C-alpha positions as CSV (number, residue, x, y, z in Angstrom):
1,S,73.5,-20.2,14.1
2,V,70.4,-18.4,15.1
3,L,70.6,-19.1,18.7
4,T,74.3,-17.9,18.8
5,S,73.7,-14.9,16.9
6,V,71.0,-14.1,19.2
7,I,73.2,-14.4,22.5
8,F,75.9,-12.8,20.8
9,A,74.0,-9.4,19.7
10,S,72.7,-9.5,23.6
11,F,76.3,-9.4,24.3
12,T,76.9,-6.4,22.4
13,F,73.8,-4.5,23.2
14,I,74.6,-5.4,26.9
15,F,78.2,-4.3,26.6
16,F,77.3,-1.2,24.7
17,A,74.7,-0.2,27.3
18,L,77.6,-0.6,29.8
19,E,80.1,1.7,27.8
20,G,77.6,4.1,27.2
21,S,76.7,4.8,30.8
22,I,80.3,5.0,31.6
23,M,80.5,8.0,28.8
24,A,77.9,9.3,30.2
25,Q,79.2,9.4,33.6
26,G,82.2,11.2,31.9
27,L,79.8,14.1,30.2
28,K,78.0,14.3,33.4
29,L,81.4,15.1,35.1
30,G,82.9,17.0,32.3
31,F,79.9,19.1,30.6
32,G,77.1,18.8,33.5
33,L,75.3,17.0,31.2
34,P,72.2,15.1,32.9
35,L,72.7,11.0,32.8
36,W,69.2,10.6,30.5
37,L,71.0,12.9,28.1
38,G,74.5,11.4,28.3
39,Y,72.9,8.3,27.6
40,L,71.2,9.4,24.4
41,V,74.8,11.4,22.9
42,S,76.9,8.3,23.6
43,T,74.4,6.4,21.8
44,L,73.4,9.0,18.5
45,M,77.4,9.6,18.4
46,V,78.5,5.9,17.4
47,I,75.8,5.9,14.2
48,P,78.1,7.9,12.0
49,L,81.4,5.9,12.7
50,V,79.5,2.6,11.9
51,I,77.6,3.5,8.7
52,Y,81.2,3.1,6.8
53,G,81.8,-0.6,8.0
54,M,85.0,-2.2,9.4
55,K,87.5,-0.2,7.1
56,A,86.5,3.0,8.9
57,L,86.5,1.2,12.5
58,S,90.0,0.3,11.8
59,K,91.3,3.5,11.1
60,L,89.8,5.0,14.0
61,Q,91.2,2.0,16.2
62,V,94.6,2.7,14.6
63,W,94.5,6.4,14.9
64,T,93.3,6.5,18.7
65,T,94.9,3.9,20.3
66,P,98.6,5.7,21.0
67,V,96.6,8.5,23.0
68,W,94.5,5.6,24.6
69,L,97.3,4.0,25.7
70,L,99.2,7.0,26.9
71,L,96.3,7.7,28.9
72,M,95.6,4.5,30.3
73,A,99.1,3.3,31.7
74,G,100.5,6.9,32.4
75,P,98.7,7.2,35.5
76,L,99.2,3.8,36.8
77,V,103.1,3.9,36.3
78,Y,103.1,7.2,37.8
79,L,101.3,5.9,40.9
80,V,103.1,2.8,41.3
81,A,106.7,4.7,40.8
82,N,105.9,7.6,43.0
83,D,104.0,5.9,46.0
84,P,104.8,2.0,45.7
85,D,103.0,1.4,49.0
86,T,99.6,2.0,46.9
87,V,100.4,-1.7,45.6
88,N,100.4,-3.0,49.3
89,R,97.4,-1.3,49.9
90,F,95.9,-2.8,47.1
91,L,97.0,-6.3,47.7
92,A,95.7,-6.1,51.5
93,Y,92.5,-4.5,50.7
94,A,90.1,-6.9,52.1
95,G,86.6,-5.8,51.0
96,T,83.9,-3.4,52.1
97,D,82.5,-6.5,53.8
98,G,85.3,-8.4,53.8
99,D,87.7,-9.7,56.9
100,G,90.7,-11.2,55.0
101,G,91.3,-14.8,53.8
102,V,89.4,-16.0,50.2
103,N,85.4,-16.7,50.3
104,T,84.9,-19.3,47.3
105,A,81.7,-18.0,47.0
106,S,82.6,-14.6,46.5
107,V,85.3,-15.3,44.3
108,L,82.9,-17.4,41.8
109,L,80.3,-15.0,41.7
110,G,83.1,-12.4,40.7
111,A,83.8,-14.7,38.1
112,G,80.8,-14.9,36.8
113,V,80.6,-11.2,36.1
114,C,84.2,-11.5,34.5
115,L,83.7,-14.1,32.0
116,S,80.6,-12.8,30.7
117,L,83.4,-11.5,28.8
118,I,84.3,-14.8,26.9
119,A,81.6,-13.7,24.3
120,Q,83.8,-11.1,23.7
121,I,85.9,-13.6,21.2
122,G,82.9,-12.9,18.9
123,E,84.3,-9.3,18.2
124,Q,87.6,-10.6,18.0
125,I,86.6,-12.8,14.6
126,D,84.6,-9.7,13.2
127,Y,88.3,-8.1,13.1
128,L,90.5,-11.0,12.4
129,R,88.3,-12.0,9.0
130,F,89.9,-9.3,7.5
131,M,93.6,-10.4,8.1
132,P,95.3,-10.7,5.0
133,P,96.2,-14.1,3.8
134,K,98.9,-16.5,5.5
135,T,102.5,-16.6,3.3
136,E,105.9,-17.9,4.0
137,A,106.9,-14.4,4.3
138,N,104.3,-13.2,6.6
139,K,103.7,-16.3,8.3
140,R,105.1,-15.5,11.9
141,G,103.5,-12.0,11.7
142,W,100.2,-13.4,11.1
143,W,100.4,-15.8,13.9
144,T,101.5,-13.4,16.5
145,A,98.2,-11.2,15.4
146,V,95.7,-13.8,15.4
147,V,96.8,-15.3,18.5
148,M,97.1,-12.0,20.2
149,A,93.9,-10.4,18.8
150,G,92.0,-13.9,19.1
151,P,92.4,-16.0,22.6
152,G,95.1,-13.3,23.5
153,W,92.8,-10.6,23.9
154,V,92.1,-12.2,27.4
155,I,95.5,-11.0,28.9
156,L,94.7,-7.5,27.8
157,G,91.3,-7.6,29.4
158,A,92.2,-8.8,32.6
159,L,95.1,-6.4,33.0
160,K,92.6,-3.8,32.4
161,Q,90.0,-5.0,35.0
162,A,93.0,-5.4,37.5
163,M,93.6,-2.0,36.6
164,G,90.3,-1.2,37.5
165,V,90.0,-2.7,40.7
166,F,93.4,-1.1,41.7
167,L,92.5,2.3,40.9
168,A,88.7,1.6,42.6
169,V,90.8,0.8,46.0
170,Y,93.0,3.9,45.4
171,I,90.2,6.2,45.7
172,L,87.9,4.4,47.7
173,S,88.3,6.4,50.9
174,E,87.9,9.6,48.7
175,V,84.8,8.6,46.7
176,G,83.2,5.9,48.3
177,P,82.2,2.5,47.5
178,A,79.3,3.7,45.0
179,A,81.3,5.7,43.2
180,A,85.0,3.7,43.2
181,T,83.4,1.8,40.6
182,E,83.1,4.4,38.2
183,P,85.9,4.6,35.6
184,I,85.6,8.6,34.9
185,Q,86.5,8.6,39.3
186,Q,89.0,6.4,39.0
187,F,91.3,8.4,36.4
188,R,90.0,11.3,38.0
189,G,91.7,10.4,41.3
190,A,94.8,9.1,39.1
191,F,95.3,12.1,37.1
192,D,94.8,14.5,40.3
193,A,98.1,12.5,42.0
194,M,100.5,13.6,38.9
195,M,99.1,16.9,37.4
196,P,97.7,20.6,37.8
197,S,94.1,20.5,38.8
198,W,92.7,22.5,35.7
199,L,93.9,19.5,33.6
200,V,92.6,16.6,35.9
201,V,88.8,16.4,34.6
202,P,89.3,17.4,30.9
203,L,92.1,14.8,30.5
204,A,89.7,12.1,32.4
205,V,87.1,13.2,30.3
206,V,88.9,12.7,27.0
207,L,90.5,9.1,28.3
208,V,86.9,7.9,29.0
209,V,85.4,8.8,25.7
210,I,87.9,7.7,23.8
211,S,87.6,4.7,25.3
212,Q,84.1,4.0,25.2
213,I,84.0,4.9,21.4
214,K,86.6,2.4,20.6
215,I,84.4,-0.1,22.2
216,N,81.2,0.7,21.1
217,V,81.9,1.2,17.4
218,T,82.6,-2.1,17.7
219,N,79.5,-3.6,19.8
220,A,77.2,-1.7,17.4
221,Y,78.8,-3.0,13.9
222,S,79.1,-6.6,15.6
223,G,75.9,-6.6,17.0
224,S,74.4,-6.0,13.6
225,L,76.0,-8.4,11.8
226,A,74.5,-10.9,14.3
227,W,70.7,-9.7,14.1
228,T,70.9,-9.7,10.3
229,N,72.4,-13.3,10.2
230,S,69.6,-14.6,12.6
231,V,66.6,-12.4,10.7
232,T,67.9,-13.6,7.7
233,R,68.3,-17.1,8.5
234,V,64.5,-17.2,9.8
235,T,62.8,-15.0,7.4
236,K,65.0,-15.7,4.2
237,R,65.2,-11.7,3.6
238,Y,67.9,-9.5,3.8
239,P,66.4,-6.2,5.3
240,G,70.0,-4.8,5.5
241,R,72.4,-4.0,8.2
242,M,71.7,-0.3,8.8
243,I,68.1,-1.4,10.2
244,F,69.8,-3.4,13.1
245,V,72.6,-1.1,13.8
246,L,69.4,1.1,14.9
247,V,67.8,-2.2,16.6
248,N,70.7,-2.8,18.7
249,L,71.3,0.7,19.7
250,A,67.6,1.0,20.6
251,F,68.3,-2.0,22.9
252,A,71.3,-0.7,24.4
253,L,69.5,3.0,25.3
254,I,66.6,1.1,26.6
255,L,68.9,-0.6,29.1
256,M,70.9,2.7,29.8
257,E,67.7,4.8,30.8
258,A,66.6,1.9,33.0
259,D,69.9,2.5,35.3
260,M,71.4,-0.7,34.0
261,F,74.7,0.4,35.9
262,S,73.1,0.3,39.2
263,F,72.6,-3.4,38.6
264,L,75.3,-4.4,36.5
265,N,76.7,-7.6,38.2
266,S,73.1,-9.2,38.3
267,I,72.9,-8.6,34.7
268,L,76.4,-9.8,33.7
269,G,76.0,-12.7,36.4
270,F,73.1,-13.9,34.9
271,Y,74.3,-13.5,31.2
272,S,77.9,-14.9,31.5
273,N,76.0,-18.4,32.0
274,C,74.8,-17.6,28.3
275,A,78.0,-16.7,27.2
276,I,80.2,-19.7,28.9
277,A,77.7,-22.2,27.8
278,W,77.9,-21.2,24.2
279,V,81.8,-20.8,23.9
280,V,82.5,-23.9,25.5
281,T,80.4,-26.2,23.6
282,V,81.9,-24.8,20.5
283,A,85.3,-24.7,22.0
284,T,84.8,-28.5,22.8
285,D,83.4,-29.4,19.7
286,I,86.9,-28.1,18.2
287,M,89.1,-29.8,20.5
288,I,87.6,-32.7,21.5
289,N,84.9,-34.0,19.1
290,K,87.0,-32.7,16.1
291,Y,90.7,-33.4,17.0
292,L,90.6,-35.8,20.1
293,L,88.5,-38.3,19.9
294,K,87.4,-37.5,16.1
295,L,83.7,-37.6,16.5
296,S,82.8,-35.0,14.0
297,P,84.5,-34.2,10.7
298,H,87.7,-32.5,10.6
299,A,86.9,-29.9,8.1
300,P,84.0,-27.8,9.5
301,E,80.9,-27.5,6.8
302,F,80.2,-23.8,5.9
303,R,78.1,-23.7,3.0
304,R,74.3,-23.0,4.4
305,G,72.9,-25.7,1.9
306,M,74.7,-28.3,3.1
307,L,73.8,-27.9,6.7
308,Y,70.8,-29.1,8.9
309,A,68.1,-27.0,10.3
310,V,68.9,-28.0,13.7
311,N,72.5,-29.2,14.6
312,P,71.7,-31.4,17.9
313,V,75.2,-31.5,19.4
314,G,75.3,-27.8,19.4
315,V,71.6,-27.1,20.8
316,V,71.2,-29.6,23.3
317,A,74.7,-29.0,25.0
318,F,74.2,-25.3,25.0
319,V,70.6,-25.7,26.0
320,A,71.4,-27.9,28.7
321,A,74.5,-25.9,30.0
322,S,72.8,-22.4,30.2
323,G,69.4,-23.5,31.3
324,L,70.7,-25.5,34.2
325,S,73.5,-23.0,35.1
326,I,70.8,-19.8,35.2
327,A,68.6,-22.0,37.2
328,M,71.5,-22.3,39.7
329,Y,72.2,-18.8,39.4
330,F,68.7,-17.8,40.4
331,H,68.3,-20.5,43.4
332,A,66.3,-23.3,42.1
333,L,68.7,-25.6,43.2
334,G,69.5,-23.7,46.8
335,D,71.8,-20.8,48.0
336,T,74.6,-23.0,48.6
337,L,74.9,-23.5,44.5
338,Q,74.1,-20.5,43.6
339,P,77.7,-19.0,43.0
340,Y,79.0,-22.2,40.9
341,S,76.4,-21.3,38.1
342,P,79.5,-20.3,35.9
343,V,81.6,-23.8,36.7
344,A,78.3,-25.2,36.3
345,A,77.8,-23.8,32.4
346,A,81.5,-24.8,31.4
347,V,81.1,-28.3,33.0
348,I,77.7,-29.2,31.6
349,A,78.7,-27.7,28.0
350,F,82.1,-29.8,27.9
351,V,80.4,-33.2,29.0
352,V,77.2,-33.0,26.9
353,T,78.8,-31.9,23.8
354,P,80.7,-35.0,22.9
355,L,78.1,-37.1,24.2
356,M,75.8,-35.9,22.1
């Protein structure tokens, strides 16, 4: 419990720092704020929203989603409808250093970065635990919500990643490879193709700010719960959730001020090994140990007093999977195996969990 809560809490402040960096880039373009000040603003503005807990966050998500969807999808629909060749250019793009074809090592390194998002399933749970009870009358809608907001979030997540790559390729020739990864530049380029120039920057800034607030209120809230769980479990004292909101945001701000965005791939590539090991261990215990092989009790025990302090199945499988895959990522087992670290994390966790 302590170990996985720390892994999840680290996910929330890493991704808070990522989203805060994106917002700071937008504030710099729209208002001329230096990045260091933009990092501070994007951190502080989240605190009042997180104080009020999940009820306030749910209202924020509901009211901002229609505007966010319109601004997010509108430019892409316009680009594809107005210039269908943009899709062909995107599909034909071979990379800044590529020469066509598929490079397995590059694909797996990219997969490692993408799969760092696997830990977001923890944030989905923070919303889903407020679902109303399932009844005969609502069971179809209940299951739709649980599946789409639970494991189904990866569909929207994958679409958003694909959209980002599409827009990066679209603006590449204008802004260069370094700036093409910045969402504010991507949507500035997309809006520029469909509306008057005086509207372009304000709308791009509005989209980026709404997007980052929507994500970062959840990062701050979920991270505070994870830190609270870990510290309470170890110290047997409950210091209050708001302290850990500030702790989480302090870690995120340090990462932002250290210019995390410039070495983002390395951070996410390293972190994904921990995230994959954790989630695959839990999923394997549920699917294989409980249901398929019936090695562990079908109903999980949630009462803390009835649980052992250390669960050797989870701890050994997680430590083995994350430890070996991180060693691979840092070239300890040679350069050839380095890109395969996310695969190793998944395979080791999948094998060791039922073995233990």
